[in-house]
TIMI-2910 file (N, C-alpha, C, CB; in pm, 1 decimal, decimal comma, always signed):
<rs>
+----------+----------+----------+----------+----------+----------+----------+----------+----------+----------+----------+----------+------+
!      n_x !      n_y !      n_z !     ca_x !     ca_y !     ca_z !      c_x !      c_y !      c_z !     cb_x !     cb_y !     cb_z ! resn !
+----------+----------+----------+----------+----------+----------+----------+----------+----------+----------+----------+----------+------+
!  -2069,6 !    -56,7 !   +555,1 !  -1957,4 !    -67,7 !   +645,5 !  -1827,0 !    -50,4 !   +567,9 !  -1960,0 !   -202,7 !   +719,1 !  Unk !
!  -1743,8 !    +37,8 !   +616,7 !  -1616,3 !    +65,1 !   +549,7 !  -1507,8 !    -25,8 !   +603,5 !  -1575,6 !   +212,1 !   +567,3 !  Unk !
!  -1413,7 !    -58,8 !   +517,2 !  -1302,9 !   -147,4 !   +550,4 !  -1183,9 !    -61,9 !   +593,9 !  -1265,2 !   -238,9 !   +429,2 !  Unk !
!  -1117,7 !   -101,5 !   +701,2 !  -1002,9 !    -25,5 !   +752,2 !   -879,8 !    -42,8 !   +664,4 !   -970,5 !    -68,2 !   +894,7 !  Unk !
!   -804,1 !    +66,6 !   +653,4 !   -680,2 !    +68,1 !   +575,0 !   -582,9 !   +165,8 !   +639,7 !   -707,7 !   +107,4 !   +425,9 !  Unk !
!   -456,0 !   +154,9 !   +598,6 !   -356,2 !   +254,3 !   +636,1 !   -287,9 !   +303,2 !   +509,1 !   -252,2 !   +195,6 !   +737,3 !  Unk !
!   -224,9 !   +419,1 !   +517,9 !   -143,2 !   +470,2 !   +409,2 !     +3,0 !   +446,5 !   +442,4 !   -170,8 !   +620,4 !   +384,3 !  Unk !
!    +86,5 !   +442,1 !   +339,5 !   +230,5 !   +424,5 !   +359,7 !   +305,7 !   +512,6 !   +261,6 !   +272,0 !   +275,7 !   +342,5 !  Unk !
!   +396,9 !   +593,6 !   +315,8 !   +478,2 !   +684,6 !   +234,3 !   +622,1 !   +678,1 !   +281,8 !   +424,4 !   +830,6 !   +241,7 !  Unk !
!   +713,9 !   +671,4 !   +187,5 !   +856,4 !   +687,0 !   +218,4 !   +889,6 !   +833,5 !   +196,3 !   +947,7 !   +592,3 !   +129,3 !  Unk !
!   +934,1 !   +898,9 !   +300,5 !   +958,8 !  +1043,1 !   +293,3 !  +1067,2 !  +1079,5 !   +193,0 !   +997,1 !  +1095,4 !   +429,2 !  Unk !
!  +1168,4 !   +994,4 !   +178,7 !  +1275,0 !  +1024,7 !    +83,5 !  +1228,3 !  +1010,4 !    -60,9 !  +1394,2 !   +934,1 !   +108,3 !  Unk !
!  +1128,7 !   +926,2 !    -85,7 !  +1072,6 !   +910,6 !   -220,3 !   +974,6 !  +1024,8 !   -248,4 !  +1001,6 !   +772,3 !   -235,2 !  Unk !
!   +892,9 !  +1058,5 !   -150,2 !   +791,7 !  +1162,5 !   -168,6 !   +851,9 !  +1301,7 !   -178,7 !   +692,9 !  +1158,6 !    -55,2 !  Unk !
!   +951,5 !  +1328,3 !    -96,5 !  +1011,5 !  +1461,6 !    -95,9 !   +907,5 !  +1569,2 !    -68,4 !  +1080,7 !  +1489,1 !   -228,9 !  Unk !
!   +911,4 !  +1675,1 !   -147,4 !   +818,0 !  +1786,6 !   -129,3 !   +675,1 !  +1750,9 !   -167,9 !   +863,6 !  +1905,3 !   -210,5 !  Unk !
!   +658,1 !  +1637,3 !   -235,6 !   +524,8 !  +1593,0 !   -277,0 !   +450,4 !  +1519,4 !   -165,7 !   +535,9 !  +1503,3 !   -398,7 !  Unk !
!   +510,0 !  +1504,1 !    -49,2 !   +447,6 !  +1425,6 !    +57,0 !   +305,4 !  +1472,1 !    +92,1 !   +533,8 !  +1431,1 !   +180,3 !  Unk !
!   +281,2 !  +1601,3 !   +113,2 !   +143,0 !  +1641,6 !   +143,0 !    +45,4 !  +1604,3 !    +29,7 !   +137,4 !  +1792,9 !   +168,3 !  Unk !
!    +90,4 !  +1617,7 !    -94,8 !     +6,5 !  +1581,3 !   -208,8 !    -17,2 !  +1430,1 !   -209,7 !    +72,0 !  +1627,0 !   -342,0 !  Unk !
!    +87,5 !  +1351,6 !   -183,6 !    +73,4 !  +1205,4 !   -176,3 !    -26,8 !  +1165,6 !    -69,3 !   +209,0 !  +1139,3 !   -147,9 !  Unk !
!    -19,8 !  +1229,1 !    +46,3 !   -113,2 !  +1199,3 !   +155,0 !   -256,1 !  +1230,8 !   +112,9 !    -76,4 !  +1278,7 !   +281,5 !  Unk !
!   -274,5 !  +1341,9 !    +43,7 !   -406,9 !  +1380,1 !     -5,1 !   -460,2 !  +1279,1 !   -105,9 !   -402,2 !  +1519,2 !    -68,1 !  Unk !
!   -373,7 !  +1234,6 !   -196,9 !   -415,5 !  +1136,3 !   -297,5 !   -453,5 !  +1003,2 !   -232,4 !   -303,4 !  +1114,3 !   -400,4 !  Unk !
!   -378,7 !   +961,7 !   -133,0 !   -410,7 !   +838,0 !    -61,3 !   -546,4 !   +850,1 !     +6,6 !   -301,5 !   +805,2 !    +42,8 !  Unk !
!   -568,9 !   +961,3 !    +77,2 !   -697,3 !   +982,8 !   +144,8 !   -812,3 !   +980,9 !    +45,5 !   -696,4 !  +1115,6 !   +221,0 !  Unk !
!   -793,1 !  +1048,8 !    -67,1 !   -897,5 !  +1058,1 !   -168,7 !   -930,8 !   +921,8 !   -228,8 !   -854,8 !  +1153,9 !   -278,6 !  Unk !
!   -828,8 !   +845,2 !   -266,4 !   -853,0 !   +714,4 !   -326,9 !   -916,1 !   +619,1 !   -225,1 !   -721,3 !   +655,0 !   -381,7 !  Unk !
!   -866,0 !   +620,1 !   -103,6 !   -923,7 !   +533,3 !     -0,1 !  -1071,9 !   +564,3 !    +18,8 !   -848,0 !   +550,3 !   +133,8 !  Unk !
!  -1105,4 !   +690,3 !    +25,8 !  -1245,1 !   +729,8 !    +43,2 !  -1328,9 !   +687,1 !    -77,0 !  -1255,8 !   +881,7 !    +64,0 !  Unk !
!  -1277,2 !   +710,7 !   -196,4 !  -1351,5 !   +675,1 !   -318,2 !  -1377,5 !   +525,5 !   -327,0 !  -1275,3 !   +721,1 !   -441,9 !  Unk !
!  -1281,5 !   +444,7 !   -278,1 !  -1296,8 !   +299,0 !   -283,9 !  -1370,3 !   +242,6 !   -161,9 !  -1160,2 !   +233,4 !   -295,6 !  Unk !
!  -1410,0 !   +331,0 !    -70,7 !  -1489,6 !   +287,8 !    +44,1 !  -1410,4 !   +239,5 !   +164,3 !  -1579,7 !   +180,7 !     +2,0 !  Unk !
!  -1284,0 !   +279,5 !   +175,1 !  -1201,5 !   +239,4 !   +288,5 !  -1202,0 !   +346,5 !   +396,6 !  -1058,4 !   +211,0 !   +243,2 !  Unk !
!  -1185,6 !   +303,6 !   +519,7 !  -1167,2 !   +391,5 !   +634,0 !  -1016,4 !   +402,2 !   +658,9 !  -1243,9 !   +337,9 !   +761,6 !  Unk !
!   -955,1 !   +511,1 !   +614,7 !   -810,6 !   +529,6 !   +630,2 !   -783,1 !   +569,2 !   +774,7 !   -755,4 !   +637,8 !   +530,5 !  Unk !
!   -726,5 !   +477,6 !   +850,0 !   -705,0 !   +499,5 !   +992,7 !   -586,1 !   +588,7 !  +1021,0 !   -686,7 !   +368,4 !  +1062,5 !  Unk !
!   -479,1 !   +576,4 !   +941,7 !   -359,9 !   +657,8 !   +961,9 !   -270,1 !   +641,2 !   +841,1 !   -285,4 !   +618,5 !  +1092,7 !  Unk !
!   -174,6 !   +733,0 !   +826,5 !    -71,5 !   +719,0 !   +724,4 !    +62,7 !   +708,3 !   +795,4 !    -73,5 !   +839,2 !   +623,4 !  Unk !
!   +134,8 !   +603,5 !   +763,3 !   +265,1 !   +575,6 !   +822,8 !   +371,6 !   +629,1 !   +729,2 !   +284,9 !   +422,7 !   +849,3 !  Unk !
!   +469,2 !   +700,9 !   +784,6 !   +580,3 !   +751,1 !   +703,7 !   +711,3 !   +697,9 !   +759,9 !   +581,2 !   +906,5 !   +700,2 !  Unk !
!   +792,0 !   +645,0 !   +669,4 !   +925,9 !   +598,8 !   +702,9 !  +1023,9 !   +669,0 !   +611,3 !   +938,1 !   +444,0 !   +690,4 !  Unk !
!  +1150,6 !   +669,5 !   +651,0 !  +1255,9 !   +726,2 !   +566,0 !  +1342,9 !   +612,8 !   +512,0 !  +1342,6 !   +829,7 !   +645,3 !  Unk !
!  +1438,6 !   +646,5 !   +429,5 !  +1531,8 !   +546,1 !   +375,9 !  +1613,2 !   +483,3 !   +488,6 !  +1626,2 !   +609,7 !   +271,0 !  Unk !
!  +1627,8 !   +552,4 !   +600,7 !  +1705,5 !   +501,7 !   +712,6 !  +1625,1 !   +409,9 !   +805,2 !  +1760,5 !   +617,0 !   +791,4 !  Unk !
!  +1494,9 !   +397,3 !   +782,1 !  +1412,0 !   +311,3 !   +866,5 !  +1454,5 !   +166,1 !   +847,4 !  +1261,0 !   +329,3 !   +833,3 !  Unk !
!  +1486,1 !   +101,9 !   +957,7 !  +1528,4 !    -37,8 !   +954,2 !  +1405,5 !   -128,1 !   +937,3 !  +1606,9 !    -75,0 !  +1083,7 !  Unk !
!  +1411,9 !   -222,0 !   +845,2 !  +1308,1 !   -322,2 !   +821,3 !  +1168,3 !   -260,5 !   +805,3 !  +1306,7 !   -422,3 !   +935,4 !  Unk !
!  +1148,1 !   -174,0 !   +707,3 !  +1018,5 !   -105,8 !   +693,1 !   +900,4 !   -200,2 !   +669,9 !  +1025,9 !     -8,3 !   +579,3 !  Unk !
!   +918,4 !   -306,1 !   +593,5 !   +807,1 !   -398,5 !   +568,1 !   +770,1 !   -471,7 !   +696,8 !   +844,0 !   -500,4 !   +456,4 !  Unk !
!   +869,6 !   -514,8 !   +770,2 !   +844,4 !   -579,0 !   +899,6 !   +767,1 !   -483,6 !   +991,1 !   +978,1 !   -622,3 !   +966,6 !  Unk !
!   +810,3 !   -358,8 !   +995,6 !   +743,8 !   -260,2 !  +1081,6 !   +599,1 !   -235,8 !  +1037,5 !   +821,8 !   -127,9 !  +1080,6 !  Unk !
!   +576,5 !   -232,6 !   +905,9 !   +438,7 !   -218,7 !   +856,4 !   +353,4 !   -337,2 !   +899,8 !   +437,3 !   -206,3 !   +702,7 !  Unk !
!   +408,4 !   -456,5 !   +890,9 !   +334,9 !   -576,3 !   +932,1 !   +301,1 !   -571,1 !  +1081,3 !   +416,6 !   -702,9 !   +900,7 !  Unk !
!   +393,2 !   -520,2 !  +1162,5 !   +367,2 !   -506,7 !  +1306,2 !   +252,5 !   -407,8 !  +1328,7 !   +495,5 !   -459,8 !  +1381,6 !  Unk !
!   +254,0 !   -297,0 !  +1256,5 !   +146,1 !   -198,1 !  +1268,4 !    +12,9 !   -261,4 !  +1229,1 !   +175,1 !    -73,8 !  +1179,9 !  Unk !
!    +11,2 !   -335,2 !  +1118,8 !   -111,9 !   -402,1 !  +1075,4 !   -161,5 !   -498,2 !  +1182,7 !    -88,8 !   -477,8 !   +943,2 !  Unk !
!    -70,3 !   -572,7 !  +1240,5 !   -107,1 !   -668,7 !  +1344,9 !   -164,4 !   -597,0 !  +1466,9 !    +15,0 !   -753,4 !  +1385,8 !  Unk !
!   -101,6 !   -488,1 !  +1506,9 !   -147,0 !   -415,6 !  +1626,2 !   -282,0 !   -348,0 !  +1604,9 !    -43,8 !   -311,5 !  +1666,3 !  Unk !
!   -305,9 !   -299,1 !  +1482,9 !   -434,2 !   -234,9 !  +1455,1 !   -545,5 !   -338,0 !  +1437,9 !   -423,8 !   -148,0 !  +1329,9 !  Unk !
!   -508,4 !   -458,8 !  +1401,3 !   -602,1 !   -569,6 !  +1399,2 !   -698,6 !   -580,8 !  +1282,9 !   -678,2 !   -564,0 !  +1517,0 !  Unk !
!   -768,1 !   -475,6 !  +1248,6 !   -874,2 !   -485,8 !  +1148,2 !   -835,8 !   -428,6 !  +1012,5 !   -996,8 !   -416,1 !  +1197,7 !  Unk !
!   -711,2 !   -393,3 !   +992,2 !   -668,0 !   -329,1 !   +868,2 !   -656,5 !   -433,7 !   +757,1 !   -532,7 !   -255,6 !   +888,6 !  Unk !
!   -722,8 !   -405,1 !   +645,1 !   -726,9 !   -497,1 !   +532,1 !   -642,9 !   -452,8 !   +413,6 !   -867,3 !   -515,2 !   +487,9 !  Unk !
!   -600,4 !   -324,5 !   +411,9 !   -528,5 !   -274,4 !   +294,4 !   -427,0 !   -167,5 !   +333,0 !   -627,0 !   -218,1 !   +191,6 !  Unk !
!   -324,1 !   -157,9 !   +248,0 !   -221,1 !    -54,2 !   +260,9 !   -222,4 !    +25,6 !   +131,5 !    -77,8 !   -116,0 !   +289,5 !  Unk !
!   -245,0 !   +156,1 !   +141,0 !   -243,1 !   +245,6 !    +24,9 !   -106,4 !   +312,1 !    +18,3 !   -357,3 !   +352,9 !    +33,2 !  Unk !
!    -50,4 !   +322,3 !   -100,8 !    +78,6 !   +388,2 !   -120,5 !    +75,0 !   +464,6 !   -252,7 !   +195,9 !   +284,4 !   -119,1 !  Unk !
!   +149,0 !   +573,7 !   -264,4 !   +145,4 !   +651,0 !   -388,8 !   +188,4 !   +570,9 !   -512,2 !   +233,8 !   +771,9 !   -375,0 !  Unk !
!   +291,0 !   +486,1 !   -496,4 !   +340,4 !   +406,8 !   -609,6 !   +432,1 !   +297,5 !   -557,2 !   +415,2 !   +496,5 !   -713,1 !  Unk !
!   +471,0 !   +205,8 !   -644,4 !   +563,9 !    +99,3 !   -603,5 !   +701,0 !   +155,5 !   -568,0 !   +578,0 !     -4,9 !   -715,1 !  Unk !
!   +731,3 !   +276,1 !   -610,3 !   +859,4 !   +338,2 !   -575,3 !   +876,9 !   +348,8 !   -423,7 !   +870,0 !   +477,4 !   -638,9 !  Unk !
!   +767,2 !   +355,4 !   -350,4 !   +774,4 !   +365,2 !   -205,0 !   +812,9 !   +232,0 !   -141,3 !   +641,2 !   +412,8 !   -149,0 !  Unk !
!   +815,9 !   +126,0 !   -223,3 !   +865,7 !     -5,9 !   -182,3 !   +987,0 !    -43,7 !   -266,2 !   +754,8 !   -113,8 !   -195,8 !  Unk !
!  +1066,0 !    +53,7 !   -305,8 !  +1185,8 !    +31,2 !   -387,6 !  +1154,2 !    -38,2 !   -519,7 !  +1286,8 !    -51,4 !   -310,1 !  Unk !
!  +1036,4 !     -9,5 !   -574,7 !  +1001,8 !    -58,6 !   -707,9 !   +935,4 !   -194,2 !   -714,5 !  +1121,4 !    -63,4 !   -788,3 !  Unk !
!   +914,7 !   -259,2 !   -599,9 !   +854,1 !   -392,6 !   -599,7 !   +767,7 !   -411,2 !   -475,6 !   +962,9 !   -502,2 !   -606,2 !  Unk !
!   +641,5 !   -447,3 !   -496,8 !   +552,2 !   -471,3 !   -383,4 !   +600,3 !   -597,1 !   -310,8 !   +402,5 !   -486,5 !   -430,5 !  Unk !
!   +626,0 !   -588,2 !   -178,9 !   +677,7 !   -703,1 !   -104,5 !   +572,9 !   -813,6 !    -87,9 !   +727,1 !   -658,1 !    +32,2 !  Unk !
!   +608,0 !   -933,8 !   -128,4 !   +517,0 !  -1048,2 !   -117,9 !   +474,3 !  -1072,2 !    +26,7 !   +583,4 !  -1174,2 !   -174,3 !  Unk !
!   +568,0 !  -1053,3 !   +121,2 !   +533,1 !  -1079,0 !   +260,8 !   +429,1 !   -980,3 !   +314,4 !   +657,9 !  -1073,2 !   +346,8 !  Unk !
!   +419,8 !   -863,0 !   +254,2 !   +316,1 !   -767,6 !   +293,5 !   +182,0 !   -807,4 !   +232,3 !   +354,6 !   -624,2 !   +250,2 !  Unk !
!   +185,6 !   -851,4 !   +107,1 !    +62,0 !   -892,8 !    +38,6 !     +2,9 !  -1018,3 !   +103,8 !    +89,6 !   -919,0 !   -111,6 !  Unk !
!    +82,3 !  -1092,0 !   +176,9 !    +29,5 !  -1207,9 !   +249,1 !    -66,3 !  -1167,2 !   +359,5 !   +143,0 !  -1289,3 !   +307,6 !  Unk !
!    -51,7 !  -1044,0 !   +411,4 !   -134,0 !  -1001,6 !   +525,3 !   -232,0 !   -889,9 !   +493,5 !    -45,7 !   -957,5 !   +636,4 !  Unk !
!   -213,7 !   -820,3 !   +381,5 !   -304,8 !   -710,9 !   +344,7 !   -296,6 !   -685,0 !   +195,0 !   -270,9 !   -581,5 !   +423,7 !  Unk !
!   -405,9 !   -636,9 !   +138,8 !   -401,9 !   -591,1 !     +0,4 !   -317,0 !   -464,5 !     -4,4 !   -546,3 !   -565,3 !    -56,0 !  Unk !
!   -244,3 !   -445,0 !   -113,6 !   -166,3 !   -323,4 !   -131,9 !   -224,5 !   -251,9 !   -253,1 !    -12,2 !   -354,4 !   -150,6 !  Unk !
!   -259,5 !   -125,7 !   -235,3 !   -323,3 !    -47,8 !   -340,9 !   -236,0 !    +72,5 !   -372,9 !   -466,2 !     -2,9 !   -299,2 !  Unk !
!   -196,5 !    +85,0 !   -499,6 !   -115,2 !   +198,6 !   -541,7 !   -205,1 !   +304,3 !   -605,5 !     -4,1 !   +153,6 !   -640,8 !  Unk !
!   -166,5 !   +430,4 !   -586,2 !   -240,5 !   +542,6 !   -645,0 !   -200,4 !   +560,5 !   -791,1 !   -214,7 !   +673,4 !   -565,5 !  Unk !
!    -69,6 !   +553,8 !   -819,4 !    -17,2 !   +574,5 !   -956,1 !    +71,6 !   +458,6 !   -996,9 !    +61,8 !   +707,2 !   -965,7 !  Unk !
!    +32,8 !   +376,0 !  -1091,1 !   -102,0 !   +366,6 !  -1146,3 !   -193,5 !   +303,8 !  -1042,1 !   -103,2 !   +284,0 !  -1278,3 !  Unk !
!   -320,3 !   +324,2 !  -1057,7 !   -417,5 !   +270,3 !   -963,0 !   -428,2 !   +119,9 !   -983,0 !   -556,4 !   +338,3 !   -980,2 !  Unk !
!   -367,0 !    +45,5 !   -890,8 !   -366,0 !   -100,2 !   -897,7 !   -387,8 !   -158,4 !   -759,7 !   -234,1 !   -151,5 !   -957,5 !  Unk !
!   -447,1 !   -275,8 !   -757,2 !   -463,7 !   -349,8 !   -632,9 !   -385,6 !   -479,1 !   -642,2 !   -613,0 !   -377,7 !   -603,6 !  Unk !
!   -298,2 !   -500,6 !   -546,0 !   -224,1 !   -625,2 !   -534,1 !   -291,8 !   -701,9 !   -421,2 !    -68,8 !   -601,0 !   -506,1 !  Unk !
!   -381,2 !   -791,6 !   -459,6 !   -465,6 !   -861,4 !   -362,6 !   -394,0 !   -980,6 !   -302,1 !   -595,0 !   -906,9 !   -428,1 !  Unk !
!   -433,5 !  -1011,7 !   -178,8 !   -379,8 !  -1129,9 !   -111,7 !   -418,2 !  -1254,1 !   -190,1 !   -431,0 !  -1139,5 !    +34,1 !  Unk !
!   -325,4 !  -1345,2 !   -197,3 !   -348,0 !  -1473,5 !   -264,5 !   -329,5 !  -1582,8 !   -161,1 !   -250,7 !  -1493,7 !   -386,8 !  Unk !
!   -398,1 !  -1692,2 !   -177,9 !   -389,8 !  -1799,8 !    -79,3 !   -246,3 !  -1849,6 !    -61,4 !   -480,2 !  -1915,7 !   -120,5 !  Unk !
!   -166,8 !  -1847,7 !   -167,3 !    -28,7 !  -1892,5 !   -157,4 !    +64,4 !  -1779,5 !   -116,3 !    +16,7 !  -1951,2 !   -289,2 !  Unk !
!    +14,2 !  -1656,6 !   -109,5 !    +96,1 !  -1542,9 !    -72,0 !   +189,1 !  -1496,9 !   -182,0 !   +175,4 !  -1576,1 !    +48,4 !  Unk !
!   +163,4 !  -1539,8 !   -305,5 !   +249,1 !  -1502,8 !   -416,7 !   +191,7 !  -1383,0 !   -490,6 !   +267,1 !  -1620,6 !   -512,2 !  Unk !
!   +280,6 !  -1299,5 !   -543,5 !   +237,8 !  -1185,4 !   -621,8 !   +210,5 !  -1229,6 !   -764,5 !   +343,2 !  -1073,6 !   -618,4 !  Unk !
!   +117,5 !  -1163,0 !   -831,4 !    +90,1 !  -1196,9 !   -971,1 !   +207,8 !  -1159,3 !  -1060,2 !    -37,3 !  -1126,3 !  -1019,6 !  Unk !
!   +216,3 !  -1224,3 !  -1175,4 !   +320,9 !  -1195,4 !  -1273,0 !   +285,2 !  -1066,1 !  -1345,1 !   +338,1 !  -1313,3 !  -1374,3 !  Unk !
!   +359,6 !   -959,1 !  -1318,2 !   +329,4 !   -829,6 !  -1378,4 !   +390,0 !   -814,2 !  -1516,6 !   +378,5 !   -718,7 !  -1289,4 !  Unk !
!   +473,2 !   -909,2 !  -1557,8 !   +536,0 !   -898,1 !  -1688,6 !   +435,7 !   -914,6 !  -1802,0 !   +645,8 !  -1000,8 !  -1701,9 !  Unk !
!   +319,8 !   -972,0 !  -1771,7 !   +218,2 !   -989,5 !  -1875,7 !   +111,2 !   -880,4 !  -1864,8 !   +153,4 !  -1129,7 !  -1865,1 !  Unk !
!   +156,2 !   -757,2 !  -1849,2 !    +69,6 !   -638,0 !  -1846,2 !    -33,4 !   -644,4 !  -1735,7 !     -0,7 !   -620,8 !  -1979,0 !  Unk !
!     +7,4 !   -697,0 !  -1620,3 !    -82,1 !   -695,0 !  -1505,7 !   -202,6 !   -785,6 !  -1522,7 !   -128,2 !   -555,5 !  -1480,1 !  Unk !
!   -181,9 !   -900,1 !  -1581,4 !   -291,2 !   -991,6 !  -1610,3 !   -373,8 !  -1021,8 !  -1485,2 !   -236,7 !  -1120,8 !  -1669,6 !  Unk !
!   -307,4 !  -1044,6 !  -1370,0 !   -380,2 !  -1082,4 !  -1249,2 !   -402,4 !   -964,5 !  -1156,4 !   -306,0 !  -1191,3 !  -1175,8 !  Unk !
!   -311,0 !   -866,6 !  -1159,4 !   -332,4 !   -745,6 !  -1079,5 !   -423,9 !   -657,5 !  -1161,7 !   -196,1 !   -671,6 !  -1043,1 !  Unk !
!   -537,6 !   -625,7 !  -1106,6 !   -630,4 !   -549,2 !  -1189,1 !   -618,0 !   -400,0 !  -1162,9 !   -773,2 !   -594,6 !  -1164,0 !  Unk !
!   -643,5 !   -325,1 !  -1265,8 !   -640,8 !   -180,9 !  -1256,1 !   -783,5 !   -132,2 !  -1247,8 !   -566,5 !   -117,1 !  -1375,8 !  Unk !
!   -811,9 !    -53,3 !  -1144,6 !   -946,4 !     +2,8 !  -1130,3 !   -951,8 !   +134,4 !  -1204,6 !   -984,6 !    +22,1 !   -980,7 !  Unk !
!  -1054,3 !   +153,7 !  -1275,7 !  -1074,8 !   +280,8 !  -1346,9 !  -1215,4 !   +325,6 !  -1326,8 !  -1043,8 !   +268,1 !  -1497,0 !  Unk !
+----------+----------+----------+----------+----------+----------+----------+----------+----------+----------+----------+----------+------+
</rs>
């Protein structure tokens, strides 16, 4: 049984690489055994993008993860409030930011001690 996921891309960050980013998200999701239901794209002008992603996750109901090309699509920092409701998986570098019971993100300053890199 595959686990449901969505992709997330900021169009202003992706630029001309957007089709390639979408392909990489699909490929990684498939390799990790996820059912990628859709890819959501927002621009820099999108109001409250994390809130909107959370609403999409809530409406889809069974989504367990959000795939994104890199943390740059979240302005360089994975939002803790998103990790409270779904795992966030980056393509570059390939990392999983898993939900924690306290909803806190791991300390990345110690070379990703708690966020593990899949290889």
